[in-house]
C-alpha positions in Angstrom: 10.9 4.6 14.5 11.2 0.8 14.2 12.4 -1.5 11.4 10.3 -4.4 10.2 10.2 -6.9 7.3 8.1 -5.6 4.4 4.8 -7.4 3.8 3.1 -7.7 0.4 0.5 -5.2 1.3 3.3 -2.6 2.0 4.5 -2.7 -1.7 2.3 0.2 -3.0 3.5 2.5 -0.2 7.1 1.4 -0.8 6.9 2.1 -4.5 5.4 5.6 -3.8 8.2 6.3 -1.3 10.7 5.1 -3.8 9.5 7.6 -6.4 9.7 10.4 -3.8 13.1 9.4 -2.5 14.8 8.8 -5.8 13.4 12.0 -7.5 16.4 13.9 -6.2 18.7 11.3 -7.7 16.9 11.6 -11.1 17.4 15.4 -11.0 21.1 15.0 -10.0 21.9 12.6 -12.9 19.6 14.5 -15.3 17.4 11.5 -16.2 14.0 10.3 -14.9 14.6 7.0 -16.7 16.7 5.5 -13.9 15.3 2.1 -12.7 14.0 3.4 -9.3 11.8 5.9 -11.2 10.6 3.5 -13.9 9.9 0.4 -11.7 6.2 -0.6 -11.7 4.2 -2.3 -8.9 4.3 -5.5 -10.9 8.1 -5.3 -11.1 8.3 -4.6 -7.4 6.1 -7.6 -6.6 8.4 -9.9 -8.6 11.4 -8.4 -6.8 9.7 -9.0 -3.4 9.6 -12.7 -4.1 13.4 -12.9 -4.4 14.7 -10.3 -2.0 14.8 -9.5 1.7 13.0 -6.1 2.2 12.9 -4.0 5.3 10.9 -0.9 6.1 11.4 1.9 8.6 8.0 2.8 10.3 7.1 5.7 12.4 5.0 5.3 15.5 1.9 6.4 13.6 2.5 3.6 11.1 3.9 5.7 8.2 6.6 3.9 6.2 9.5 6.4 5.9 12.3 4.3 4.6 13.1 1.0 3.0 16.0 -1.2 1.8 16.3 -4.5 0.0 19.0 -7.2 -0.5 19.5 -10.3 -2.5 22.1 -12.9 -1.3 24.3 -14.6 -3.9 27.0 -16.9 -2.7 28.5 -15.1 0.3 27.6 -11.6 -0.8 24.5 -9.6 0.1 23.7 -7.2 -2.8 22.0 -4.3 -1.1 19.8 -1.9 -3.1 17.3 0.8 -3.1 18.1 2.3 0.3 15.6 5.1 0.6 14.3 7.6 3.1 11.4 10.0 2.8 13.1 13.2 1.6 12.1 15.5 4.5 13.6 12.9 7.0 16.9 12.3 5.3 20.0 13.1 7.3 18.4 11.9 10.6 20.1 8.5 10.7 17.2 6.4 9.3 19.2 5.3 6.3 22.2 4.3 8.5 19.8 2.3 10.7 18.3 0.6 7.7 21.7 -0.3 6.3 22.8 -1.8 9.6 19.5 -3.7 9.8 19.8 -5.3 6.4 23.4 -6.2 7.1 22.3 -8.0 10.3 19.3 -9.7 8.7 21.4 -10.8 5.7 24.6 -11.6 7.6 27.3 -12.5 5.0 31.0 -12.2 4.6 30.6 -9.5 2.0 28.2 -6.7 1.2 28.0 -4.8 -2.1 25.9 -1.9 -3.3 26.0 0.9 -5.9 25.0 4.5 -6.2 25.4 7.4 -8.6 28.9 8.6 -8.7 27.5 12.1 -8.4 25.8 11.2 -5.1 28.4 12.4 -2.7 26.0 12.3 0.2 25.2 8.6 -0.5 28.9 7.7 -1.0 29.7 9.5 2.3 27.0 7.5 4.2 28.3 4.2 2.8 31.9 5.0 3.5 31.0 6.0 7.1 29.4 2.5 7.4 32.7 0.9 6.3 32.2 0.5 2.6 34.7 1.5 0.0 34.6 2.0 -3.8 36.0 -0.7 -6.0 34.5 0.0 -9.4 33.0 2.8 -11.4 31.3 2.6 -14.8 28.7 4.3 -17.0 25.3 2.7 -16.5 23.5 4.7 -19.2 24.4 7.8 -21.1 25.3 10.5 -18.6 24.8 8.2 -15.6 27.9 6.9 -13.9 27.6 4.4 -11.0 30.1 3.6 -8.3 30.1 0.2 -6.6 31.1 -0.1 -3.0 31.8 -3.1 -0.9 32.3 -4.1 2.7 34.0 -7.3 3.8 33.7 -8.8 7.2 36.9 -10.0 8.8 39.2 -7.7 6.8 40.6 -4.4 8.0 39.7 -2.7 4.6 37.0 -3.8 2.3 39.0 -2.8 -0.8 42.1 -4.8 -0.1 
């Protein structure tokens, strides 16, 4: 498995993977109206123009993971970290997270996930992130924001 920059022609495959990968999140929070599930190809194409996007690709060329980030000031806002469901738990997400941090080297990284996603929160905490805010995003859906600061012993200090 290798990690590359996403190309415009990859976007349909990325969107299909996104729907697969976030289906379990939709079930967990009890809503298929979460943004990863409702995003259209046109929306993703607009996002592609303003974000850094990476893909994890198997030797046979299959895209099995992706992540994106947008840099604002000295913070890289990381989002939509996804891995093909049957390959989750094999380190692909961890490698994608490290890769986007390297490509978007900043003093601070921020991301969010469902407060119910204990597996996601554990992955981010293992990578050095810690929670700093929690809020209701939509009825029944609480999000937790996590951050990681470079040069500080603890991100949340």
